[in-house]
Every structure is written in C-alpha cells, then in structure tokens.
N, C-alpha and C positions, 0 to 999 in steps of 0.2 A: 843150700838154698832153703828159704823159708817162705811160707805162704802168708801174705799180708792179712790183717784182720778183715773180717767180713765187712765191717763198716767202711774200711778204705776201698775194698773191692767194689762195693755197691756205689760208693761215690764216683769211682772211675767209670763204672757202667752208666751211671746217670749222666755224667759229663760227656762221655763218648757218644751216647745216643742223642743228647742235646745237640752236639756239634754236627752229627750226621744229618739230623733233620734241618737244623739251621742252614747248613751249607748246601745240602742237596735241594730241599724244598724251597729254600730262600732263593737259590739261583733260578729254579723253575718259575717262581712267582714273580720275581723282580727283574731277573737278568736275561731270561730266555728270549724275550721279544721286546727289547728296549730300543726305542727310536730317539734319535737326536731331534732337538727342536729346529724347525725350519728357520731360515734367515733370508734376508734380501738376496744374498749371493749364493745360497745353497739350499736345496730342498731338504726335507727330513730324510734321514738315512737310517738303515737298520744297524744298530750297534750291539744287538743282543747276541748271546752265546749260542742260542739254538739248541737242538737236541743233543749235539755232541758236547756242548758246554755243560748242559745239565747232567749228562752221563758222567763226565769227568768230575763234576762237583761232588757227586755221590761217591765216586771211587776215591777221590783225593781226601775227602773227609774221613773215610775209613783208614786210609794209609797214614795220614798225619796223626790221628788219635791212637791208632794201633801202636805206632812207634812211641807215642807220648806216654800211654798208660797201659799198653798191652802187658807189660811185665807185672802190673799190679793186679789186673782182673782177668787177663786172658783176652781182652778186647772182643767180647761177643757183640755187644751193642744191638742185639737182635734176639727176641725170644725164640725164633726158629733155630738160630745157631745154638743157643743154650740147650734146647730140646734135642737137636741133632747130636750134639756132643754127649748128652746124657744117653741117648739111644745107642751111641757107639761106645759107651762105657768109658768115656773120657772126662766125665764130670759127674761123679757118682753121688754126691750129696744132694738129695732131693730138696731138702730145706733150703740150701744155698741156691739151687737152681730156681726155685720159686721166688726167692728174694731177688735174684738177678733179674727175673722177668718183671717184677714190680718196679725195680729201679729203672729198667729200660723204658717201660711205659711212662713212668713219671718224667724222665728226662725228655722223652719225645713230646709229651704234653706241654711241658714248660717251653720248649722251643716253638711248638705250635701256637702257644699263647703270644709269644713274642712276635711271630710272623703275622698273626691276626692283628695285633695292635699296630704294627708298622703299616700293614696294608690298609687298615681302617683309617689311619691318620691322614691318608691322602685320597682314598677312594670312597670313604664312607661305608656304612654298614651294607648298603645295597650293592656296592661295588666289590665287596669281599665275598659274598655268597657265591659259591660255585667257582671261585677263582683262587683256591689255595692248594692246588696241585694234589687234590685228593685222588685216590684210586677208585676205579669204577668199571662196570661192565654194562653192556647194552647201550642205552642212550648216554650213559656217563663214561663210556669208553672213548678215548680220543679218536679211535678208528671205527667205532661202532661194533666192536667184537662182542659176541654173545657170552652169556654166563658160562656155558660149557667151555668155550674157547679160552676165556680168561682163567677159569679154574685149571685147565690142563697146562697152560703156559706157566702159571704161578707155581704149580706143583713141580713141573719139570725144571724150571730155572732155579727154584730153591734147592731142589735135590742136587743139581750140579754145583751150586754155590757152596753148600755144606760139604759136598764131596771134595771140592778143592781145598776147603779149609782143613778138613781131616788129612788130606794128602800133604799139604805144604807145612804142616806142623808135626811131621814125623822126623825121625833122625835121618831118613833117607833124602830129605829135601835140603837144598843149599841153606846154610845158616844165615839168618838175617834178612832173607828175602820174602818171608811169609807175608808181611803186610803189603808188599808190592803186588804179589800174586793175587792176594785177596781183593785188593783195591781194583786191580785191572779186571778181575773177573766180574766184580760188581759194575764196573763201567761197561763191559761188554753186555751184561744182562740188561742194563738200561738202554743201550743202543738197540737191542732186540725188541724190548717190550714197552717202552714209553708209548708208542702208538697204540699198543694193545690195551694196556691197563693203567698207564702212568707208572708202572713198575712198583710193586710192593716188595715181595720176597722178605718182608720184615713187618710183622704185625705191629710193632711199636711205631714204625714210621707211618703206617696207615692210620693208626689210632690217633697219632699226634695231630693230624689236621682234619680228620673226618668230621668231628663235631663242630669245629670252628667253620669248616667249609659249608656244612649243610647241603642243601640241594640234592638230597638222596644219598649222600655219602654215608651217613650213619646207618641207614638201612642196608647198605651193601657191605658194611665192614666185616660181617661174619665171614665172607669168602676170603678176605685177606688175613684172617686168622686160620681158617681151616686149611686152605691150600698150602701156605708155607709150612705149617706144622706137619701135614702129610708128607710134603717133599722132604722135610728134615728127617722124619722117621725113615723114609726110604733110603736116604743117603747113610744115615747112622747104622741101620741094620745091614746094609749091603756092602759097606766099605771093606770090611775084613774079608768077606766072601769073594769080592772081586780082586782085591789087591794081595790078599794073603798076609797082610800086615796087621798084627794084633798089637795095638798100642793102648790097651785098656789100662795099663799101669801108668800112662802119662796123662795126668790131669791138666786140662787146659783151663786153669782157674787162677793163674797168676803166681809168680814166684820171684823173689828178689834175693840178692845176697844179704846175709844177716848183717853185715857191716853197714848196709845202706838203710836199714830200718831205724828210724829215730825212736829213741826211748826217753822216758822221763828221767831227769837227773835224780840220783839218789839223794835222800834228805841228809842234811848235815848231821854229824854224830850226836850233837846235843839234842836235836829234834827227834832223831830216832830213839834215843834213850828215854826222852820224855814220853813218847808214844808207847814205848814198851812198858812203862810204869803205870799207864792208865789201867783202871780196873776193867 
C-alpha cells in the first residue's frame, strides 16, 4: 500500500466536506419543510423530509463520500475527526493535520456559498438571513437550549462520534463496513441534537454557513469549534484506555494499492537523451 500525495488527499477532503455540507445543510434548507402548491382539487401538503430526512442526509453524505474517497484521504471531512485521530496517535503528521483542517474548512465554505446563492435566488437577501441551517444556542437554538446545554451536548456527541470512528477502523471491526457505521452514527447524532443546536460536531460544517447565515451565527461560532475539539480530544485520549486497543501504528490518512496510482508516462528515449545533454 502507498499513501497518495498530500495534494490528492487535500482534494479528497475538500470534496468530501463540500458534499457533506451541500447534502446535509442543503436538505435542511430546502427539503426539510417543503410544501406542494395548492390546486383547485387539492390543498397544499407537506412533502418535506423533516428531521429524519435531514439526519439521514448528513449520514448518507458521509457514507457515500467515505466509500468514494476514503481510500485516498481517510475520509475525515471534519476538523474534530482529524484532531481526534491525532490525539489517538492515528494521524501523526501535524503539518498534514493542519492542511487537512484548512481543506475541510475551504470545502465547507464553498458549499455554503453555493447554498447561499441558491437560497438568495428565490428568497432574496432578507429571506436568507437566519435561514441557512446555522448552529446556535440560546435564542438561536431550535429548542431554546442554553449555552451550557449546547456546549455539553456537542462535547459529548463529538466524543462518541470520534470514538466510533476509532473503533470501526481497527482490525477488530468487520472489513468494509466502517463508512456505514460512521454514517449511521452521524444520523443518530443528528436525530438527538437537531432540536438542541442544529447539530454541529463538525467545525467545518458550522463555519460553512455561519457567515452566510448571519443573525448571530458568526458570534456563536466559537462554541462549535471549542466543543467538538474538546470532545475529539476526550475520545482520542481515552480510546486505548477504555478498549485496550493500541492502533497508533495505523495511520488513518489514506492508502491505495501502488498499481492504482496514476503516474506520468516516461519520456521517449530521444527526449530523455536530449534532456541529459543539457548543461
């Protein structure tokens, strides 16, 4: 097995995070409460996906992209996951970890810009403010939950999310099912916490829409960085102590078969000879 170049891994992380935000937040913005147009014979009816549909959208976006590019980058798609893997000594290169986080945030922001543009095209600027599935606490929490409540829930759920990721990517777990377990865990997390905070557990997802959303979201964004990072550290540091499994030698950073890596074709003999004669 060989590790793809950092450029390819960052591209996979950017693409995966873009898909996560587009699929999950897009469903929340456009599909959660969609109503059909009334007609003479039938009144307007609810066709939206609701809380369950939004939860599944986030889970399915992770499952599909993890199968698509997980072998390239490890399918983190989340700064908290990258930090948790680093804390568990499963992603040792600090420089690469930082680059992963930058790529994830960029991918999320690109998706946030797309969602903002789509929403603005039909709702106008005023209709977009406060309506882009941003995370929040207090008056910006869907259920009115306090700062402390949201902080505790985000820490707890991120810790469980990262713990599951660490567990299903060991040799003890069934082969090939890790993306499904991770996606289902994310679905469950959203079922629990959409009413509480609109569910973050992912600083890149929160950043992706906060500034486009406005309405207090940028000012509350700090919590949705601090809480997931704290939860990730808890999971990363406790995994070996709880399970007794030390997989610090298994880097979740992407690995492919050497034969699958495309390389540039060798130059023709006459070209190679001419280049060798150059001073």
